[in-house]
C-alpha positions as CSV (number, residue, x, y, z in Angstrom):
1,X,98.6,141.3,99.6
2,X,99.3,139.0,102.3
3,X,99.2,135.6,102.7
4,X,96.4,134.5,103.3
5,X,95.1,135.5,100.0
6,X,97.4,132.8,98.1
7,X,96.4,129.2,97.8
8,X,98.7,126.5,98.7
9,X,98.5,123.3,97.2
10,X,100.2,120.0,97.8
11,X,100.2,117.8,94.3
12,X,96.8,120.4,93.2
13,X,94.9,119.7,96.5
14,X,94.7,122.2,99.1
15,X,96.9,121.6,101.5
16,X,95.3,123.3,104.8
17,X,92.1,124.6,105.3
18,X,88.7,123.5,105.4
19,X,88.6,119.5,105.5
20,X,92.4,119.5,104.7
21,X,93.4,119.1,108.0
22,X,95.9,121.1,110.0
23,X,99.4,120.3,107.9
24,X,101.1,123.0,106.7
25,X,103.8,124.0,104.1
26,X,106.2,123.8,106.8
27,X,105.3,119.9,107.6
28,X,106.1,119.2,104.0
29,X,109.8,117.4,104.1
30,X,111.9,119.8,101.3
31,X,113.6,116.1,100.2
32,X,110.1,114.6,99.4
33,X,109.6,117.4,96.9
34,X,110.2,117.2,93.1
35,X,109.2,120.9,92.4
36,X,107.7,123.7,93.3
37,X,105.3,125.8,90.6
38,X,104.5,129.4,91.6
39,X,102.0,131.1,90.0
40,X,101.9,135.1,90.7
41,X,98.9,137.6,90.7
42,X,95.4,136.3,91.1
43,X,94.2,132.6,90.1
44,X,90.9,133.0,91.6
45,X,89.1,132.2,88.6
46,X,90.7,128.6,88.6
47,X,91.4,127.7,92.3
48,X,89.0,129.9,94.4
49,X,88.4,132.7,96.3
50,X,91.5,132.2,98.7
51,X,94.1,132.6,95.4
52,X,93.7,136.1,95.3
53,X,97.7,137.0,96.0
54,X,98.6,133.5,93.4
55,X,99.2,129.8,94.0
56,X,102.1,127.6,95.5
57,X,102.0,124.2,94.6
58,X,103.8,121.5,96.2
59,X,104.5,118.9,94.1
60,X,106.1,115.5,95.7
61,X,108.4,112.8,94.1
62,X,106.2,110.6,94.6
63,X,102.3,111.3,95.0
């Protein structure tokens, strides 16, 4: 699946798309992250229709 089917979250909130603005995953400094969670496979039941390919959740050191 292509990347457009993967939901990217920042601390559990959508990072881009809709009303989240134009912030992309490359604009998050790696030193500000505590961990990165990757959920492989279809996760649309939990995260919506944009998570058909999986979910990447960027968790910051200080939320």
